[in-house]
Every structure is written in C-alpha cells, then in structure tokens.
N, C-alpha and C positions, 0 to 999 in steps of 0.2 A: 778574400783569400781563404781557401779551405784549410780547416784545422785538422791535424792528424791526431787520431785517437791513440796512435802508437807512441806519441810524445806527451809529456805532461800538459794539461790544459786546465782552465778555470772557468766555471760558469759565473757570469755576472749579470746584473739587472741594471738596465740603463734607463734613466728618466729623461724625457724630452717633452717639449711643448708643441702641440699640433696647432696649426693656424685656426682651426674651427672646433676641434674636439677637446682642447685644453691639454692638461698634463696626462701623458701616457707612459707606460713602461714597455720595454722590449727586452727580450732575453738574448744573450750572446754567449758563445764559448770563445775564450781567448787562449792562444798558445802561450805557454810559459817558457822562459829561457832556462838555461842550465842552473841558474841561481834561484829559480822559482819566481822570477819577476814577469809581469805582464808584458807581452810584446805587442807590436802593431798588427800581428796576424790574428784575425778574428772572423767569425761567421755567425750569422743568425741561427738560432736554434728554435725549432717549433715542435709541435706534437708529432709531426711527420718524421723528423730526423732525430728526435730525442733518444730513441732506443740505441742509436749508434754511440751515444755518449753516456750510456747507463752507468758506467763505472764511476762517473763523477756526479751522479744525481741521487737525491733522496726523494722520499714520498712527497714532501712539500714542493720540491722543485718541479715535479710533474704537474702538480696542481697549479703552480705559478705559471708555468709555460702555457698550460691550457687556457688559463684566464687571460694571459697576455695575447694569445692568439685571437681571443674573442674581441679585444678592444682595438686591434689594428684597423686602419681605415678601410681596407678591402673587406674585412669581416663585417664592419659596421654597415657599409653600403649594401652588402649582400643581405644583411639581416633586415634592413628597413626599406629596401627598394628591390622589388623582384625582377624588374626589367634590367637588361644588360646596359650598363652605363659606366663611363669612366669616372673615377672618384672625384677628379677636379670638377667635372660637370655637375655631379651630384651636389657637392658642397657649395658651388657657386649659386646653384638654384635654390637649395634649401635654406642657406644662410644669408641670402640677399637681404640687406637691411630694410628694404621697403616691401618687397614682395615675398620674402621668405616664409616658410611654413613654421610658425612659432610652436604649434602643438607638436609637430614632429621633432623640432629641436629639443623640446622638453622631454619627449620620450627617449631620445637618444642620450640626453644628459643623465636621466635617471638610470638608464641601462649601464652607462659608463660608471656612474657614481657607486652603484652596487658592487661592481667588479673592482673598482679602485680600492674600496674599503676592504674587500676580501684580500686583495693583493698586499696592501700595506700591513695587514695583520700577519700575513705569512712571511714577510721579509725579514723577520727576526733572525739574526745570525747569518744573513746572506751578504755578499759583496754588492754594494749599490753605488752607482755612479751617475753623475749628470753627463748627458751626451754633449759632445762639442758641436759647434755650429757646422763643422765639416763632416758630421756624422760619426766622429770618433766615439765609440761607446764608453770608453773608460777615461773620459776627459778629466772629471773631478770626482773624487770619492766623497760620499756622504755617509754618515753613520746613524744607524737606527738606534734611538735612545730607549733604553730599558725603562727608565723612570718617566712617568707622565708629568707634564708641566701643569701648573695650576694658574688659573686666571682670576684676577680680582678686578671687578668693574667699579670704577670711581665716578661719583657724581658730586659736583660742586655747584651749589645753587647760590646765586646772589640776587640782587634786586632787579637785574635786567635780564638775566638768562641763566641757563644751566650748562656747565661743561661736562661732557661725558667722554671717558676714555678707559681703556683696559691696560693693566700691567700683567706681565707674565713672569713666573718664577720657575726655574729649572734647577734641580739639585739644591734647593733652598736659597738660591741667589737670583736676584732680579736679572732678567734676560733682556739685553738690548736687541730689539728686533725690528724696530721701525727705521726706515731709510737705510736698511742694511741689505737690500736686494732680496729680502725674504719673500716667500710666495706660498700660497695655499695649494697643496696638491689635491686635497679632497676636502669637501665642505662638511659632509655629514657622515660620520663624525669628522671633526677638523683634524687634518694632518698638515703640518707646516715645515718647510725647509728654511732654517735660519743658519746662514753661512754653510757649515759642513754638517749640520745636525738635522736629522729627520725626527720631528717630535710629534707626539700625540698629547691629548689633554684629559685631565680629570673631568668627571661629570658630563662627559660627552658634549663638550662645547660645540655649538654650531659655528662652522667657519664663517658664515655670513656676518656674525657678530664681530669678527676680527678683521675681515677684509677691508672695511673702510680705513682702518688705521695703519695699513701697510704704507700709505702715502701721506698720512696726516696725523698730527699729534692728538687732536681731540675733535669732537663734534659739539657744536653750539646749538642749544635748543632755546629759541626765543621765549620770553615769558608768556606771550599771548597763546602759545600752543602747548605750554608745559603741562597743563592739566590733562589734556587729551593724550599727550605723550607719556605722562606718568601712568595713566590708567591703562593704556593699551600695551605699552612696551616695558616700562620699568617694573610694574607689578610682576610680570612674568619672569623678568630677570632676577628680582629679589627672591621669588619663590624657588628658583632652580639653581642659582649660583651665588657665589660670594660677592657681596656688594658693600662698598665703603662710601658713606655719604656725609657731606657737609651741607647744611642749609635745610635739611629735612630729617625726620626721625625714622628709624627702622626698629620696630619693637618685635622681638622674638617671644612668642606666647605659647603656652601649653594649656590644654583643657581636656576634660574627660570626653570620650567619643560616644555619640548617640546616633545610631542609624535611623534614617528617615526614608520611608517609601512615599514619595509624592505621586499622586495620580490625577489625571484629568481626562476628559472625554475628547477624543479626536473628532473633528468635523467630518461629515460623510463625503465631503468633496474630495477627500483623499482617494485617488485612483491609483491602482497599481501597488507596488511594494514600497512602503515608507522605510522600513528597516529590513534587514536581511531575513529575519524570521517572520515578518508580517506578510499578509497577502491581501490584495485588493480584489473586490468583486465588482464586476460591471452589472448594470441592469438596475432593477428596482430595489430600493433599500427598505428594510424593516428596521424596527428599533434595535434588533439584535445584530444588524450589520455594522453598527457603530463600534468603534474600538476604544479601548482604554490604554492610555499611554502611562507607563510607569517610569519614574526617574528615581534612581537610587541616590540619596544624598547622605551627608553626615554632618551632624551639628557639633560644633566645638564652641562651647560658651555661647556668645551672642551671634556667632557666625554659622552659616550653613554652606557647604560646598558640594558640588556634584561629584559622583564617584569617578576617580581616575586610578587606573590599576597601579601605576608606579609613582604616584604623587607622594612626596614626603612632606610637602608644605604648600600652603595656599596663602594668598595675600589679599587683604582688603585695604583699600586706600581711603583714608579719612582726611577731609579738608576742613579746616576751621580757621576763620579770620586770616586767610592768606597763608596759613601754614599747612604742611602736609605731614601725615603720619602713616607709614606703611606698617600694617599689622601683619607680621609674618607668623601664621598659625602653623605650628608643627603638627603634622597629621600622623595618625597611627595606621600606617599603611598595612601592617600585618592584620590588624582587626578589620580593616576595610575589606581586604582581600578575602579573609575568612567569612565575613558576613555575605559578601557577594557570592562566594562559593556555595554557602548554605542555601541561599535563595535560588541559585542556579539548580541545585539538586532538587529543590522543591518545585521546580517548573518555571521559574522566572528567567527566561533566556535573554541575557543582556547582550547588547552591542553598544559600546561606548556609554555604558551606564544607563541605557534605555532599553525598554522592552515593550512590546504591544501584545494585547490579547483581545479577543472579542469580548464584548461587555459581559456576556453570560459567563465565559471562562474566567474573566477577571474577578468578578464578585464571588464566584464559586471558589476560586483560589484564595481570596482574602478570607472567606468564611472557614475554609479548611485549615488555614494556618494561623488563626486568631490566637490559639494557645502558644504557638511558637513565638509570635510577635511579643506576647506578654512576657514570656520566659526570657527572651533575649533583649528586652527593653527597646524594641523597634517601634517607632511611631509611624502610624499610617495617616497620611494627611491629604485631603482633597484640595487642590490648588485653584479649582474653578467653581467653588461651592456657591458663588453668587448666582450662577446660572441654574443649577439644579443640585441640591445637596443630597448625596446618596447616603443611605444607611449602611454602615460597615460593622455593625455589632453582630451578635450571635443570632442565628436563625434556627428554629426548631419546628419539627413536624412529628407529632406523636399520633400513631394510628392504632385503633383497637378494632378487632373483627370478631363478630359473633354469628354463629350459624342459625338461620331461621328455617322455616319449613321449605320454602322454595328459593330463599335468598340468603345472602350474607349481608348483615347490617354492619356498616362501616362508619365508625365515629373517629373524629380527629380533632386535635388541638393544633392550631397554626400560630406560631409566635415569631415576631421580629423584635428582639429586645424585650421591652415591657409591654409591647402592643400585641393584641390578639385579633386575628381576622377569622371569618367563618370559613369552614371547609368548602362549602358550596361556592363561595366567592373565589377561592383559590382554584377550584376545578374549572369554573367558567373562564377565568383568565388564561389558564394553561390550554384549555381546549380552543380558545380563540387565538392561541399563539401570542398572547400578551405576557410579558416577562416583568412588568413593573407593578408594584403595589404602593399606593399613596398612603402613607402613615399619618395618624392624627397630628403629629408635630410638624408636618410639612415635608419630612424627609421621604425619599423614594427608595424603597427596598426592591432589589432585584431578586426574583425568585431563583433560588440555587439550582444550578444545572443538575446537580445530583438528584433533586426531587423529580425533575422532569424525566431524567434517565431512569430512575428507580420506579417511579409510579406512573409513567406515561400511559401504559395499557390500562392500569386501574382507573385513571381519570377518564380515559376514553370510553370504557365499558360501564362505568357506574351510572346509576339512574337516581334522580332526586327524590327526596321525601319531604314531608312537611316540616321536619326539623332541620334547621340550617347547619347543624353539627353532624347530621347523619345522612349517609347515602347508602344505596343498595347495589348489590352485584348479584347477577344470576348465578345459580349454583353450578352451572357447567363451567364457570370460570374458576373453579376451586383451585386449579393449578397455579393461578396467579396469586391466590392467597397463600398457598403453600410456599411459593417462591419468596414471597415477602417474609414469611415465617422463617424460612431457612436462612435468609439474609439478615435476620434480626431487624427487619424494617417494620414489623408490626407485631402486636400482641394478638394471638389468634386463639379463639375457642371453637373447636370443631369436633364433630362426631368422629371417634377413633376409627370406626368402620369405614367411613367415607375417606379418611386419610389414606387408607390402604390402597386406594385406586392408583395413587402415585407410585406405589411400590408393588409392581405386578406380582412379585413372588409371594406376597402376603395375602392375596385374595383368597377368600375361603373356598373350600371344595364343595361343589354341587354334584348331586347324584345324576348320573346319566339315565334317561328313561329306560325302563326295562324293555319297552317295545322297540328300542333302537337296535337294529340288527347289525351290529358291528362292534369293533373294539377301537377305541381312540388311542393313538400313541400318546405318550406323556405330554408332548408339546401341544398336541391337538386337544387333549383334555384341558390343558391350561387355557387355550384359546376359548374353549367352550365355557369354562368358569368365568373368564373375563367378560364374555358377552352376557352371561346370566347376571353378573354383578352390575353391568351397565343398565340392564333392564330394570333392576330394583330401584334405580334412581332416575328412571326415565331419560337416560342419556343415550345418544346415538353413538355408533362406533364405526370404525373403518378397519376391516380385517385385510391386511396388506401383505400377507405371507408371500414368499417367493413362489413362482409357478411350480406345481408338483407337490407342494406340501400339504394339500388337502383342505383348501378353503371350503370346498363343496361339502365334504363330510362333516366338518365342524358346524357349518351353518344348518345342515339337516338335523344334526343332534339338537341344536338350539330350537329349531322349528318343532321338532317332536315334543320337546319339553313344553314349549309354549302351547301347543295344541292340547296338552293334558291339563294346563293350568288356566288358560284364557277362557273367556266367556263366549266361546263359540265363534269368535271373529276369525275370518280368514286373513292370511298374510299374502302379500303381493310380491312376486319376484320378477324383476325386469332385467333383460339381458339381450345381447346380440342374438339374432335369429339362429346363427350357426351353433349356439350353445344349448338351445332348448332341448334337443334330443338327449344330449349328454346329461342334463339335469333330470330328465325323466328317468333315464336308466339308473342314475345314482339314487334317486328317491325310491324307486321300486326295489332297489337292492338293500339300502340301509334303513329306510323308513316306510316299509310296505303298508303300514296302517294309516299313513297320511293320505287324506283324500286330496288328490291333485287335479286341478282343472288347467288344461293347456288352452289358454285363451289366445288362439291364433287362427289364421286361415280366413278365407273369404266367407265361409259359412258359419263363423262363430256366432253364438247367441249374444247379441248386444243388450244384455239385461243384467244390471248390477245386482238385482235381488238374488240371482243364482249363486253369488259368491258366498252367501251364508251357508250354503250346503257343502262347502269345501274347507279344508284346512289351508291349502296353498293354491294360489292362482299364479300360473307361470305365463308370462307374455314377453313380447319383444319391445325394444325401444320404438320401432316403427309403429306398431299397433298402439302403443301408449300415446304417441303423437296424434294418431287418427282418432282414438276413442277416449281422449282425455276427459271429455264431458261425462262419459259413463263411469270411467275409473275414479274420477275425483268426487263422484257422488256417494261413494262407499267409504266408511271409516274402517280401515284395515287395522289389524293388530300390529303387524310389521310391514314396512315397505323396504325391500332389499334390492339394491342395484348391483348386478354383477358386471365386471369390466366398467366400473363407474367413471373411468376417465372419459367415457362418452359424454359426460355432462360437464367436463372441465371448463368449457366456454359458457359462462353464465348468460351470454346473450343469445345462445342457440335456442331454437324452439324446444328441443328435447329437455334442456335444462329448466326452462320455464314450465314445461308441462309437468315434469316430475316434482317440481316445487309446489304444484297445486294439489298433489296427492295428499290424502289425509290418513293419518295413522297414529297409533299410540307410540310406536317405536320406529326408529329408522336405522338401517345398517347398509354399508356399502362394502363391496368386495373388489379388490384390484391388486394386481401384482406390481403396478407402476402408478402409484398415486401422484407422482410428480414425474412428468415425462420431459417437457421442454422448458417450463417456466415455473417459478414459485407460485404464480397466480393459478396454476392448475389446482392447487389445494383449495383455493377460496370457495369455488362453487361446490366442491364435494363436501368440504367440512361444514359449509353453511347449510347444506341439505340435511346432514345428520343432526346438527345442533345449530339451528338458526340463531344468528347474532354472535356466535362464538368468535368469529374473526372480524366483526364489525362490518361496515359497508364495503362495497368493492373499492370505492374511492379511498377510503381509509386504509384498507389493506395494501393497495398499490403504493400509497405514499409512505406508510409506516413500515412496511415489510418488503414488498417486492422490489421497489427501486433501491432502497438501502442495501439489500442483500445482493441483488444482481449487478447493480452498477458500481457499488462501492465495496462489496465484500464485507459488509458490516457484521462482525462476529457476534456482537451483543444482540443485534436484532435477530440474527439466526438463532441464538440461544433463547431469546424471549419467545419467538414463534414456536420453537420446539417445546418450551415449557407449556404453552397454551394447548397445543394439539396432542402432546404426549399421552395424556390419559385416555384419549379416544382413538388412537391409532395403535394397532398391534401388528408389528411387522417382524417376522422371523426369517432370517436368511438360512440357506442350506448349511452354511458353516456353523450356525448356532445349534443345529440339530444333527450333528455329525454322526451320532450313533445310528441314524436311519439313512443317512446319505453319504455318498463318497465325497471326498474333497475335490475341488477343481484346481487344476494347475493352468494358469494363464501366462502367456508369454507373447512378446512382440518380436517378429522376425523381420529385420530390416534388410531390404534387398537393394543392391546397387544397379543402376541402369547400365546396360551395355553402351558403348560409345555411339553406335548408330541409333539406339533407342533414345539416348539423351539428346542427340542432334535433332531427332524428330520432335521430341518434347519441346525443346527450346524454339524450334521453328513454329510450331503451332501456338505456343504461348505468345510469341512475338506477334504473330498474325492476329490473334484475337485481341491482344492489348491495343494494337493500332486500330483495329476495327471498332473496338469499344470506345476508345478516345475520340475517334472520328464521329461515331454516332452520338456521343454525349455532346460534342461541339455543335453538331448539326440539329439534333432533335431533343436534346436534354437527357438527363440521367435516367428518367423513367423509361424512355424508349430503348434504353440499352440493357434492361434487365434480362430479356429473353436471350439476347446475344451473350450476356455474361454467363447465364446458365448453360447455354450450348458450349461455350468455351470450357467451363469447369468440367462438364461431362466428358468432353473430348480429351482433356488432359488426364482425367482419372482413367479413362480407357487406355491411353498411351502408357500411363504408369503401370498398367497391368501387362499389356502387350500391344505394340503399334499395329499388329494385324487386325485389331478390333476396329480400327478406323481406316486402315489401308490394307486390304486383303493381300495385295501383291508385295507387301513389305517383305524383303528377303533377309532381314537381320534378325537378331535374337532378342530375348527379353531376360533381364536379370532376375525378375521375380519368377518367371516361368521356370528358369533353371533351378531356383531354390525349391519351388513347389514340387517339381518332378523328382528332385533328389530326396526330399523328405517323404514323399509318397513311397518311393522305393525302399527307403530305410525303414519306415513304419511297417510296410508289408513284410519285409524280410524278418522283422521281429515278431510277426504274428498278430499285429494289431488291426483293428477295423476303424475306418476313418469316414467321418462326415465332411464333405467339402462343400462349403457354401459360397455362393457369389450372387450379387444382385444383377450381374450382367450375364445373360444367357450366352452371349458371344464368348465370354470368358470361359464358361463351362464347356462350350463347344471345343475350345482349344485344348482344354484338359482332356476332354473326351477323345479327341483325335490322338492325343499322346497315348492314352490308355489302350485304345484300339490298336495303335501301332505296336505297342509293347505286349499286346495280347493279355492285358490285365482285365479280368471280369469286373463289372461294376453295375450298380443300380443307378437309375437316372430319374429325376423329377423336376419338371418346370411347369409353368402355367398351362402348357398345351398337352401335358401328359394325360392320357385317358385312363390307364390302368394304375392309378395312384396307389391303391391298397396293395396291388400285386407287387409293385416295386418295393413297398415297405416290407412285406413278408419275405420277398426275395433276399433283402439285406439282413433281416432279423433271423431268418431260419437257415440260410445257406452259408456255411462257414467258409466256402470258397470265394464268396463275394466280399472283398475287403474294402471296397470304396463305394460310397454313395454320393453322387453329384446332385446337389439340390440348389435350386434358385431360392434366394432369400425370401422373395415374396411368396412363392408357392409353399415353402416349407416352414414358415414362421409359426403356424398354428396347427394344432390337431394331430401332431405326429408323436409317436412314442418309440424312440430308437435307442433302447438301452444297451444294445449289443456294441455300440460304438464306444471306444475309449479315447479316440483322437478326434478333435474338431479343428478343421482348417477354415478360417475366415479369409478368403482370398483378397477381399477389398473392404476397406472401412466404410461404414455408413454414418451419416450425420447424426443419427439418433442411436446412442449406445443401447437403449432399451430394446431396439429391434435385434441387434446382435445378440443380446442376452437371451432373447427368446429362441434364437437359432441354437445357441449353446445348450439351452435347456432341453432340446429334443433328446440329447444323450443323457443329460444329468437329471434323471427322474428317479423316484423311489423304485427300487428294484435293481438299480445299477450297482454292481459289486466292485467295480474297478475305479481307480482314480481317472478322472477325465482330463486329458491334456488339451488345452486350447491354444492355438497359434494364430495370431493376427499377422498377416503379411502386409508390410508397409514398404513402399518404394521411397527411398531417401531422396531428399531435395525435390519433392513434388508436392502437389496439393494434398496428397494423402496424409502427410505429416500434419497439415493444418487441421484436417478432419479428426485425426487421432487426438490432437491437443484439445 
C-alpha cells in the first residue's frame, strides 16, 4: 500500500534471511497513526523514490538506502550475470550443491559482506526490525547496541582432550546467547542478533569463531591432534584475543625491540611479478637478473617475528615433556611502524613486510644506508649464507687524477671493508659487465651500482699501464675528469688554462689577423677564439651555429690565422658541390690573401704535390670519394667538413673516405649535427676527435638506445658532458642583438564535415587494404601501401581536392589559410607560404589569382628562380611568396618577409626550420612570425608530435 507523504510516516530497516544470499536488509516507509504508532500501511523505499520522502530522511538514510539497493537479489544478479535471467534460475544454477560455481559464490559473498559491514555501522540510531515470514517489515524490533560485547575464549585441557568454547559479556554481564535463536548477520567483523539485541564486538572478532557455538556448547579437540591445533589455531587466538586456559600456560612477556632486515637471493626461475613492486624478465639471465628478497622482522628477546602492520602481540608455542607454554610476546607496534616507514622513505618498498630489488640495487641500497642501520640499531642478516655469503660492509673507491702531456694519469684505491683490490681488476670486471668480486675471506662483494653509474664512461675510455693501480685517459676526455671533479668523485690536478675549455666565457682572447678583411661580431669573435683554443691542444671541434650566423666567416678567420702561423701546410675544405661557389666568394671577400685551390671538375690536376702551393684546397664530397687515394696522401693542416651531417652514417663510403684523410687538426661545420638520431653524432664527433665516443657498438649500447628508447636523462647528461667542450652551437635567440626574435605558433584547423567524411573513408579503405596485404603477403609487402595511405591522408587533411579534383566540398585548413593571408596583407605584412605539396600551393595560387592578389611563385620546375626572389624582395606590392619546401629549403635570402606559413608538417623538423630561416637571416629588422597549420584529428597531429 502506498504511503502518503502528507501524513506522518516513519523510515524503518527490515532484516530478513534470503535462501541463498544470507541475511539482507531492506528499507521501508511505514504510515503512522494519529498516536504516532506504526500501521500496517507501508511501501518499499529505494534510491529512485527516496526524494519523495526527503522530509523524513537524513544523510545516513540516503547512504543506507543506496547500499540496501545494491544487495537486493535483482541487483546482485545484474551485477554478476550480464545475460538476462530470472533470479530463481540464476540462484538454482550458481548455488547447486554439486555443480554450483564456488568461485562465483565466494565473489558474491565478499560483495555482500562488505556492504553488510557498512550498513550495520550506519544503523546507529535507526529503527530496525526483523521481517515477518509473511513479509511484514516491522514484525519484531531489534535494538542496535552502543556498547561492544567482549569475548573470552576458554580452553580446558585434560589427559584425553581439550574443550574449547567462548563466552560473551555485554554491559559487564555474561550474555546467554547459545540455544537462544541467536544468529550472525555479518561475519567480518562479527555482528550478532541475540533476542532483541544487535551487537558488535571488541577486537574485531571474526564471526566464524563464534558460528559453531550457536548450536553447541563446546568443541572437543582430541589429544592426537592437539599439537597441530595449538600451533595453527590457538597461537593466533592467543595473539589477538583474550584467552583463559586450564591445562597449559599462557605467559605474557615484554622485551626491547630490535629491527632485523633479513635478505636472501631469489632463484632465477621466478618469472613474472612475485610481489607488486617486483618485475620479472623473460629471456637470458645474467648475474644481475637475480633478485634479492628482503624481509623485515623484529627481535624480541629470543624471538623474531615478521613485520605485521597492526600486530600488537605474537605467540611462540613451546612443548616440553607433554606440557605446553604459549609465550605471548607483546610487540611495540609504534616502533615497528616507524621503522617500516623510515625504510620505505629510504627506498625499501614493502608489501606484507617483504620487498624485492635487483641484486645491484639491493647491495647499493645496503651500502648507502649502512650508517642509518648502525644509528637505529638495525641488524642486516643474510638467511641463505650457506650458498654464497655476501659482503655487506662499507665499500670505498678513491680516485686521483693528474694531467700528463697527452694523457690524464688515473690512480685509485678500491676497498671492500679491510680488503683492497687493484683498479685494473675492477675496470676489467665492470667492462665485462661482471658485478661480483671474490674477497680473500670467501665473501662475495657486489660492485656498488653508484660506481658503475658514476664511473662507467671513465672505465670504458681508460687504457692500461704497467702499474696495476694506474690507468690512462686521453686528454680529449677532459670533460669526464671535470665532471668527476665537480661531483666530488675524484681529486684532480689539471692545468688551469685547459680547465677553461669547459667554461666557454673564460677562453682567452686571440687577435684576429690583420689581413682578415672584415669585422667579426662579438659572438663570431668568441667562436674564433674557441677554435683557436682547440687548436692549441690539438682538439677537433664542431661549429654548429644556427643557419645565417656566419659559420663561414668564423672559419675563414681561423684559416687566415693558421696560414700565418703554420709551416706552409694547406688546409682542406670539403662540402656539398652547391656550396663551393659561395665559399669562393666569401674567401675572396674576407680573406683575399689566402691562396685557394678549387679542386673540382673533370679537368682537375690530380697531383697532391700542388697542394703545398696553396693555403686552402676546396673540394666536394663527391670528388673526395673519387680521389681519396690522392687526397689521403697529403698531410693537411686542417681538414674541415661543411654540412658535416653528410658523414653521419659511419658505414657510408664518404664517411670512410674522410676518415682516411690526414691532418693536424679537424673541424666540422653544420647547423644540424643531430637530425634524426642520436647516432648522427657518433661519426661526426669520431671524425674530429677519434675515440671520443668509443666504438660505434659501445655508443649505441651506452648512449643511443638508453636515450632514444628509455629517455635516460642521466645518459643524456653524460653524453652532453663528453661532447660539450667540442661543440659550439649558438641559436639566433642567444645573439638577439644581431637577429630578430622568432614567434612560432601552431594553428589547428577543423575539418569540414564533407572533408572529414572523405578522410575517414580513405583511412578505412587503406586500413582494410593494409591488413589484407599483411595477411596475404606479410608486413614487409605492406610498407609501400602504408606510405601511399599516409601520403593520401596528409593530402586530404590539407584539401580533398588534392586527391580528388572533382571534390566539391570545402577544407577547414584552406579557410583558415585564406583568412590569415587576407588579415596579414591588410596589416601590410609580407608572407612566405611553404608547402611540400605543389598541388597544395596550386590551390592557394588559384585562390590568390581569384582574389587578384599578386604573388611570387617557386617550385622545382620554376626557371626564373632568381627573378622570383627579386620580385618578392624588391616589389612592395608583392605580399605573398608561394614556395615548395623542397625547392626553397636552401640558398634563398628573403629578409623582406615577416610572416612564414608552413601549410603542412614534415616528418623532419630540421627541414621546416630551414624554410623558416629563409626569412630569419641577419639583416631582418622585424620579428618573424611563423604559423604551422595542423588539421585536427588527422595524421598531421602525429607528425607534429
């Protein structure tokens, strides 16, 4: 019957027993009579209709109603069985005694127990009833007890057996609860209904310990199983609850607490994750793959117990001459939790009192925290020392470095406790990736991970001497020595002048040759000083300034100085063919006294003896490959490579050829020393300073893979430390007084509906084709198809007309481009518009022509290239210059532009930067604004990322 909210009503909670789900609660509202008594008029209340009765509900009522909704049988069936089924069918199947799903039953019970416990805790102050068999919700009222009941467990042992039973006290009086129709509503924690009382218990008693006694007075434990029963069950009971015993002793004992870190080595067979913070590795195992298991324990007098977060006592059972003594050891839980917390902060991540680390990490951690252990009185104990006893004392490595003529002499003392081993032995072990040292006393010391981390590059680059305590390091590795010195990892004695190389600003000033016909800007003079300084120590260098900052003029100043101080040796300058004429012009302008031989052309004189008659020999990479036998027969003063990224692949023929060239000094020039991969650096840096970065294999393993695959910040830092003295790179923003600032922004465009439809259509088409090709011919055969698909999607992201000329819809990006062109022109700006797709430029061109906007145009087929450049530079009415990215990436000087539009992204950002630099050259007086146009939700976003 429906309850009226216009009349007084009462919210009640009714307890009933479900055939399969146990005890459940249901919420009702009951109409009250004019005397405030409950009537028979009632209705169920749920979360759906609760707002109707808001006047009679509080916050806890809403929580209770929601929880009770969740435990009703329909909700349970829906939660655990996704198919549509009647509740009776579900329960009949799942709870069948022979074929029922035990695992699912346990899951349901856990789900219900969690909610029962929450409900029972919230029922304080509420009206609670037992439901009648006829469904009457207010059949019998039961009362929630404020005071918790206490339980005392009794044991009475005699010669034949042991009797075990509990007694309960409530309000200080013994409670008669057995054979009284009492029942457990919830097991964990226990809640019990005794007559009209709903009671809970102190010490979070588990209801399973009370359940057997609802229908029996005691349990009998036969003597033949008593020892097992005492050990497994009674010890736990004594530790956690109040126990009264006859026939055996229970001694409560107190001792001082002493933390113990027990460790042992885990066998390698462990695959996968043993603990939550552990990780397993498949494949081949090295000695470092093994793991160390730590267990935190605490000693109390003669006893040791494993760490348990909330344990207040532990019990040890002692049997002697047929008698039993339970030693109940009271534990200092506060001290235990504090100790565990301190260890957690120091890196030992516990789960259930256990933690794992790799062996290297474990012994490094033990070594780092040795002083802390001593301070806190923590014992470190190896539990499996009979297999291999590890050294856990103090490890020390003391290094001294002295500068020689061409070397650094490195001496070191290596100690593990009282034992000393040779430095060369330590280096050999580390370079062989061995991490163990056998000590004279038979113990095994694990080389600290910190040594490997801090000194890895030092160990890799050092060379042996006759003294087993001394090793040598080439002087071009001075930055490694300075890094050790800065980190207080070595005592270093070094020439103060050489130390200045690390601090670029402190390099001394060298005079510019009087015959140099020009004035170096301050940053160019600094670059000249740097190159002169490197030559004093026979170091090679990489001048990597941004395009337009004058690498050419700095190098010519150096060559002029060299020609005046060297013993008549020529220098060799190798570059792409397209740059040779530019170098000729610059040399004639700035260093007219340099004797320059252009060693190119089919009619060149293939005679190395002629080089002695010149100061500078200029040639191309192509000629170098062809004439390497001639060029390598002459000992040059300098070998200089312009656009040195040409040798970034060490396996290329040109890289091998230039490596055969002989010279006193080496220098490379490039605006992009690193284009696609960290490995780009190896060949170039190895050319200027052979051995600087080790072998190619070493570099890949130690730097390229960690940096590119794992984003290793420390490896990135170490690589920078090694190469920093030999790379000078200034960006335009660093020389702002000579260059305008660049403003770069990304303009995201939204596809039009018809454009998006076309994009998804093509994407789906190629996805299906690629999957079909992979299935039929393998993934390699699908590469070309994949490239075709990506190209087509990129074109559609620009404008579908690029792939379908008859497309009659619009393009979101094109709308943005035309709008911004119009806005920029109206404000008097001049714009460079770059695209790698000529078809895209054609669409913009058609728009400009339609709008009668004058423009210059340049792509690969343009014949009057210079005329187009002059048209844009000299005619103020020409506001737009359309340029294909490929045709306009090199050789253009377009300083009149102050806006650059990149219509589509390219995979290689360095190519885009070259395009932007057409406008951002010395001589530009305005800020250059660059806009990249990216269509949202397309492959372009992937390229940008």
